[in-house]
C-alpha positions in Angstrom: 97.4 98.7 60.0 93.8 98.8 59.0 90.3 98.2 60.3 90.3 101.3 62.4 87.4 101.6 64.9 87.9 105.4 65.2 87.9 108.0 62.4 91.3 109.7 62.3 90.9 113.2 60.8 93.3 115.3 58.8 95.7 117.5 60.8 93.7 120.6 59.9 90.5 118.9 61.2 92.0 117.5 64.4 90.5 118.8 67.6 93.2 117.5 69.9 95.2 120.1 71.8 98.9 119.9 71.0 101.5 122.1 72.7 103.8 121.8 69.7 101.3 122.5 66.9 98.9 125.0 68.6 100.5 127.9 66.8 100.0 126.6 63.2 97.5 128.0 60.7 95.0 125.7 58.9 97.2 125.8 55.7 100.3 124.9 57.7 98.5 122.0 59.3 97.4 120.8 55.8 101.1 120.9 54.8 102.1 119.1 58.0 99.6 116.3 57.4 100.3 115.6 53.7 100.5 111.8 53.1 100.6 111.2 56.9 100.3 107.7 58.2 97.7 106.5 60.7 98.4 103.4 62.7 96.7 101.5 65.5 99.1 100.1 68.1 97.7 97.4 70.3 98.3 97.5 74.1 101.9 96.5 74.7 103.0 97.1 71.1 106.0 99.4 70.5 105.6 102.5 68.4 109.3 102.9 68.0 112.4 101.4 69.6 115.4 102.9 71.4 118.3 103.0 69.0 116.3 103.2 65.8 116.6 106.2 63.4 113.6 108.6 63.3 111.9 109.4 60.0 109.4 111.8 61.4 107.1 112.6 64.3 104.4 110.6 66.0 101.3 112.4 67.2 99.0 110.5 69.5 95.4 110.9 68.3 94.0 108.7 71.0 95.6 106.6 73.7 98.4 106.4 76.3 102.1 105.7 75.8 105.1 105.2 78.1 108.6 106.0 77.1 111.3 103.9 78.7 115.0 103.2 78.5 117.0 100.0 79.3 119.8 100.2 81.8 123.0 98.3 81.6 121.5 95.5 83.8 118.5 95.2 81.4 116.1 96.9 83.9 113.5 99.2 82.4 113.4 102.9 83.5 110.3 104.8 82.6 111.3 108.3 81.7 107.9 109.9 80.9 104.4 109.4 79.6 102.4 110.7 76.7 98.7 111.0 76.1 96.2 112.2 73.5 97.5 115.2 71.6 101.2 114.7 72.6 104.0 114.5 70.0 106.7 111.9 70.2 110.2 111.7 68.6 111.0 115.4 68.3 114.2 115.4 70.2 115.7 112.7 68.0 114.4 114.5 64.9 116.0 117.8 65.9 119.4 116.2 66.9 119.4 113.8 63.9 120.2 111.0 66.4 118.6 107.6 67.1 115.6 107.4 69.4 116.8 107.6 73.1 113.9 105.7 74.4 111.3 103.1 73.4 107.6 104.2 73.1 105.1 101.5 74.1 101.3 101.7 73.9 99.8 101.3 77.4 96.4 100.8 75.8 95.1 100.5 72.2 96.5 103.7 70.8 96.0 105.5 67.5 99.0 107.6 66.3 99.7 109.6 63.2 103.1 109.7 61.6 104.3 113.0 60.2 107.2 112.9 57.8 110.5 114.8 58.6 110.1 116.6 55.2 106.7 118.0 56.0 107.6 119.0 59.5 110.8 120.8 58.5 109.0 122.5 55.7 106.6 124.1 58.2 109.3 124.7 60.8 111.5 126.7 58.3 108.6 129.1 57.6 107.1 129.5 61.1 109.2 131.1 63.8 106.4 130.5 66.4 106.8 126.7 65.8 110.5 127.0 66.4 109.8 128.9 69.7 107.3 126.2 70.8 109.8 123.5 70.1 112.5 125.3 72.2 110.0 125.7 75.1 109.1 122.0 75.0 112.7 120.9 74.9 113.5 123.2 77.8 110.7 121.7 79.8 111.9 118.2 79.0 115.4 119.2 80.2 114.1 120.7 83.4 112.0 117.5 84.1 115.0 115.3 83.4 117.2 117.3 85.8 114.5 117.2 88.5 114.1 113.4 88.1 117.9 112.9 88.5 117.8 115.0 91.6 114.9 113.0 93.0 116.6 109.7 92.4 119.7 110.8 94.3 118.2 112.8 97.1 114.6 111.7 97.8 113.5 108.7 99.9 111.6 105.9 98.2 108.3 107.0 99.8 108.8 110.5 98.4 109.6 109.1 94.9 106.5 106.8 94.9 104.3 109.7 96.0 105.8 111.8 93.2 105.2 109.0 90.7 101.5 109.0 91.6 101.4 112.8 91.2 103.0 112.5 87.8 100.3 110.0 86.7 97.6 112.3 88.0 99.0 115.3 86.2 99.4 113.4 83.0 96.2 111.3 82.8 93.9 112.8 85.4 91.1 111.0 87.2 88.2 108.9 86.0 84.6 110.2 86.5 84.7 109.5 90.3 87.3 112.3 90.6 89.7 110.2 92.7 90.8 107.1 90.6 93.8 107.6 88.4 92.7 107.3 84.7 95.5 104.8 83.9 96.3 101.2 85.0 99.9 100.3 85.8 101.5 97.3 87.4 103.4 97.7 90.6 106.6 97.0 88.6 105.8 99.9 86.3 105.2 102.3 89.2 108.5 101.1 90.7 110.2 101.7 87.3 109.0 105.4 87.4 110.3 105.8 91.0 113.5 103.9 90.4 112.9 101.2 93.0 112.0 97.5 93.2 108.5 96.0 92.8 108.6 94.6 96.3 109.5 98.0 97.8 106.7 99.6 95.7 104.1 97.2 97.0 105.2 97.9 100.6 105.2 101.7 100.1 101.8 101.7 98.5 100.4 99.7 101.3 101.8 102.3 103.8 100.3 105.1 101.9 96.9 103.3 101.9 97.2 102.7 105.7 97.9 106.4 106.2 94.7 107.3 104.3 96.5 109.0 101.4 95.6 106.6 98.6 93.1 103.8 97.8 94.0 100.5 96.2 91.8 98.2 94.1 93.6 95.9 91.8 95.8 97.8 89.3 93.6 100.9 89.9 94.8 103.5 92.4 92.8 106.3 93.9 94.2 109.4 95.5 92.1 110.5 98.5 94.2 113.4 99.6 96.3 115.1 96.8 97.6 117.8 99.2 99.0 115.3 101.6 100.5 113.2 98.8 102.2 116.3 97.5 103.6 117.1 100.9 104.9 113.5 101.2 106.5 113.9 97.8 108.2 117.2 98.9 106.3 119.2 96.3 105.1 122.6 97.5 103.3 125.4 95.6 
């Protein structure tokens, strides 16, 4: 796509923090970004689809993305989120398998596409990159195992509370330091927690009545993070 409203720099000139590429030298970043693609994905547009074969990595230059899977009944299950600086598609690239989820822009999102050839060229000469990749994959596995445990053992209220904490940890607050810096429908929040839209609406109303959160339209504020974490069953 064209007519960008932001200037997407080269990989070597990018100031975004990336857990995967933080260990690369300037020269390695130049190699990584040779002939890379830059695309604008409008809100609601898919970046890649579950079942398609990967041809490289997507790195989010600016924006927010959700990754979701479709269940046998056609219901969407949100598996995780990604934000500015995050990399998408690495698991399928490493395993040489089709994408296991669909990536959808939650707002207008700019993403760079890095070819498999360029990535593997750097990976084969940089052991630190290999180690970073293993760390990220291990973290993904831990989160997936925890999510499965939550779905089977936690109450709906606990899961909704944890979903809000995930959104906070991923996207943070707006300038008021209490409103989540992301807008989701009640259905999308329910998809994260593995429950229905109606149950999500009732649970959010209860949390508001208890003074834990604030509700205004699609925007949600967290007035007491510690209490929300206690409700979610998350303790430091």
